C-alpha positions in Angstrom: 100.2 13.7 -98.9 99.3 15.8 -96.1 95.6 14.2 -96.4 97.5 11.4 -96.2 99.2 12.0 -93.0 96.3 13.4 -91.6 94.1 10.5 -92.6 96.8 8.7 -90.4 97.0 10.9 -87.2 93.2 10.8 -87.3 92.7 6.7 -87.4 96.2 6.9 -84.6 93.6 9.5 -82.5 90.8 7.5 -82.5 92.3 4.5 -81.5 93.4 6.0 -78.6 91.3 7.6 -78.1 88.8 4.6 -77.6 91.8 2.3 -75.6 89.8 0.8 -72.4 89.8 2.8 -69.3 91.7 1.3 -66.3 88.5 1.1 -63.6 90.9 1.4 -60.5 89.2 0.3 -57.6 90.3 -0.5 -53.5 89.1 -3.5 -51.7 87.0 -3.1 -48.3 85.9 -5.1 -46.0 81.9 -5.9 -45.6 79.8 -8.2 -44.2 81.2 -9.9 -41.0 79.3 -9.8 -37.0 82.2 -8.5 -36.2 82.2 -4.5 -37.0 86.2 -4.4 -35.9 86.2 -6.6 -39.2 84.0 -3.7 -41.2 85.5 -1.7 -43.7 89.5 -2.8 -43.3 91.6 -1.7 -45.8 93.8 -4.6 -48.5 96.5 -4.1 -49.1 100.3 -6.2 -49.4 102.9 -7.5 -46.7 106.1 -7.3 -48.4 107.7 -11.0 -47.9 110.3 -11.5 -50.3 111.3 -10.2 -54.0 108.8 -10.9 -56.5 105.8 -12.5 -53.0 103.2 -10.3 -50.7 100.6 -11.1 -48.3 96.7 -9.8 -48.7 96.8 -7.9 -45.4 94.7 -5.0 -44.1 95.3 -1.1 -43.7 94.7 2.2 -42.7 92.4 3.7 -46.2 95.7 5.8 -46.7 97.9 2.5 -47.2 95.2 1.1 -49.6 96.2 -0.9 -52.7 95.0 0.2 -55.8 93.1 -2.7 -58.5 92.0 -3.3 -61.7 91.2 -6.1 -63.6 92.8 -7.7 -66.7 91.2 -10.6 -68.2 89.7 -11.5 -64.8 92.5 -11.1 -62.4 93.3 -8.5 -60.4 96.4 -6.3 -60.3 97.8 -4.3 -58.6 100.6 -2.1 -59.7 103.5 -1.5 -56.8 105.3 1.2 -56.1 108.3 0.6 -58.4 106.4 -0.7 -61.6 106.1 -4.5 -61.1 103.2 -6.2 -61.9 101.3 -8.2 -59.1 98.1 -10.3 -59.4 96.2 -11.6 -56.5 96.5 -15.3 -56.4 94.7 -18.1 -54.3 96.5 -20.3 -53.0 96.5 -24.0 -53.4 97.2 -26.6 -50.4 95.5 -29.0 -47.9 94.4 -25.9 -44.8 90.9 -24.6 -45.0 92.4 -20.9 -44.1 93.9 -21.3 -47.8 96.2 -18.1 -48.3 95.9 -15.2 -51.3 99.1 -14.1 -52.2 99.9 -11.3 -54.1 102.8 -12.7 -56.3 104.7 -10.4 -59.5 105.0 -11.7 -62.7 101.8 -11.4 -64.8 101.3 -15.2 -65.2 100.7 -16.1 -61.2 97.4 -14.7 -59.2 94.7 -16.4 -59.9 91.6 -16.2 -62.8 88.0 -15.8 -63.0 87.8 -12.9 -60.7 84.6 -10.3 -61.4 82.2 -8.6 -58.8 79.0 -8.9 -58.6 76.4 -6.3 -59.2 77.0 -5.0 -55.5 81.0 -4.5 -56.7 81.6 -7.7 -54.0 84.3 -9.5 -55.2 83.4 -13.1 -56.3 85.9 -15.8 -58.0 84.8 -18.8 -59.9 86.7 -21.1 -58.8 85.5 -24.4 -57.5 87.9 -24.7 -53.8 86.9 -20.7 -52.9 84.3 -20.9 -50.2 84.4 -17.4 -49.3 86.7 -14.6 -47.8 88.5 -14.8 -44.7 89.7 -12.0 -42.6 92.2 -14.0 -39.6 94.9 -12.9 -37.5 98.1 -11.9 -38.2 101.4 -13.5 -36.8 101.6 -10.2 -34.9 101.5 -8.1 -37.6 98.0 -6.6 -40.2 95.7 -9.4 -40.1 95.6 -11.0 -43.5 93.1 -12.3 -45.7 92.4 -15.2 -46.6 89.7 -17.4 -48.5 88.2 -20.9 -47.3 89.5 -24.0 -48.9 86.2 -25.3 -49.5 87.5 -28.6 -51.1 88.6 -28.9 -47.2 85.7 -28.0 -45.4 83.4 -25.4 -44.7 84.2 -25.2 -40.9 85.6 -20.8 -39.6 89.1 -21.3 -38.3 89.3 -20.3 -34.9 89.8 -16.0 -35.3 88.9 -16.2 -38.2 85.7 -14.1 -39.7 84.1 -14.6 -43.1 84.1 -11.2 -45.1 83.0 -9.9 -48.4 85.5 -7.5 -50.1 83.7 -4.8 -51.9 85.1 -2.6 -54.7 85.3 0.7 -53.9 85.9 3.2 -56.9 88.8 5.6 -56.9 87.5 8.8 -59.1 90.5 10.7 -61.2 91.2 13.7 -60.4 
């Protein structure tokens, strides 16, 4: 009986060790021609109980992101699972929402070999940083289904993953 119990414990321990560990990362802007738009850390701005806007803040306020099946996730301080979503619409400057719910995030996100966040969404024309409404600068995407001009006041950027080291 002790032998069977030992095997069961060993199998459980092996399963725990083999479980994948989420790689936590921050998303940081780069590639802008206006240097003041580079080195900005992606965070959130609360809108209502289920939705937030993707905004840029100081590094100390950066959101910690991770991947789940091609969706970029973020756990709020209260433990609620949020996900980045490209919100379809008729504006060239497409909204990027960060919504609470395991089912609301956009799928198809990945990192290039240079750790740049991209997506296979057909309407995605690139990332934009644009002025906020009296608050922090916001993250948007160029909605290529509407056109390919950069909206006034916005700047084309890249979003680079900067992995966090565990302590």
